[in-house]
VOGU-3710 file (C-alpha; in Angstrom, 3 decimals, decimal comma):
1> xxxxxxxxxx> -0,040/-0,007/-0,019  1,239/3,435/-0,883  2,299/5,752/1,956  0,240/8,835/1,680  1,976/12,025/2,896  -1,011/14,440/2,515  -4,225/12,511/2,282  -6,197/15,785/1,829  -4,485/16,675/-1,269  -6,843/16,275/-4,343
11> xxxxxxxxxx> -4,071/14,525/-6,254  -4,517/11,673/-3,674  -8,213/11,130/-4,181  -7,714/8,251/-6,720  -5,314/6,565/-4,172  -7,882/7,038/-1,540  -10,741/5,656/-3,619  -8,625/2,651/-4,547  -7,733/2,071/-0,877  -11,399/2,116/0,025
21> xxxxxxxxxx> -12,319/-0,054/-2,984  -9,691/-2,641/-2,054  -10,640/-2,710/1,626  -14,290/-3,210/0,730  -13,481/-5,950/-1,689  -11,176/-7,737/0,802  -13,274/-7,217/4,030  -16,871/-7,204/2,695  -16,730/-9,149/-0,566  -20,627/-9,672/-0,742
31> xxxxxxxxxx> -21,227/-5,907/-0,280  -18,612/-5,141/-2,847  -20,193/-7,556/-5,385  -23,699/-6,166/-4,711  -22,443/-2,562/-5,253  -20,400/-3,362/-8,324  -23,228/-5,372/-9,984  -25,813/-2,695/-9,318  -23,635/0,064/-10,631  -23,498/1,819/-7,249
41> xxxxxxxxxx> -19,827/1,163/-6,393  -18,548/4,470/-7,613  -21,268/6,367/-5,638  -20,412/4,419/-2,585  -16,622/5,118/-3,008  -17,205/8,754/-3,452  -19,505/8,988/-0,372  -17,174/6,955/1,830  -14,240/9,087/0,697  -16,087/12,199/1,631
51> xxxxxxxxxx> -17,020/10,822/5,055  -13,477/9,684/5,638  -12,063/13,076/4,677  -14,591/14,866/6,923  -13,528/12,605/9,863  -9,868/13,258/9,096  -10,476/17,025/9,026  -12,377/16,952/12,261  -9,693/14,977/13,943  -7,026/17,293/12,609
61> xxxxxxxxxx> -8,921/20,251/13,839  -9,289/18,715/17,275  -5,627/17,793/17,402  -4,686/21,400/16,545  -7,008/22,861/19,262  -5,499/20,443/21,819  -1,981/21,452/20,691  -2,722/25,094/21,083  -4,322/24,637/24,478  -1,273/22,629/25,659
71> xxxxxxxxxx> 1,427/25,045/24,228  -0,329/28,382/24,609  -1,758/27,895/28,050  0,575/30,192/29,884  0,052/31,382/33,373  2,217/33,190/36,005  2,980/31,367/39,080  0,662/32,510/41,897  1,326/36,158/42,290  1,899/37,282/45,936
81> xxxxxxx> 1,794/41,057/46,251  3,848/41,109/49,526  6,736/39,737/47,573  6,487/42,232/44,853  9,289/44,764/44,618  6,550/47,351/44,301  4,988/46,178/47,457
//
């Protein structure tokens, strides 16, 4: 299987569709055959890709929010006015 460096890149869509197709064929062969024989396979693959990419984007957004929270959550140590040089 090809290592995808940027799965969101539009140039990788065909690779993603092939990955989905192959996984479906390997793991749910009856469903694959039914979709293929009814002509619905391309529609299924496109819809599954869209769901997969939406899930990926949501996870990426969540990871970024968690990263910002962890690395931008600055706070001074408890401030005691009596120890302030201005005190």
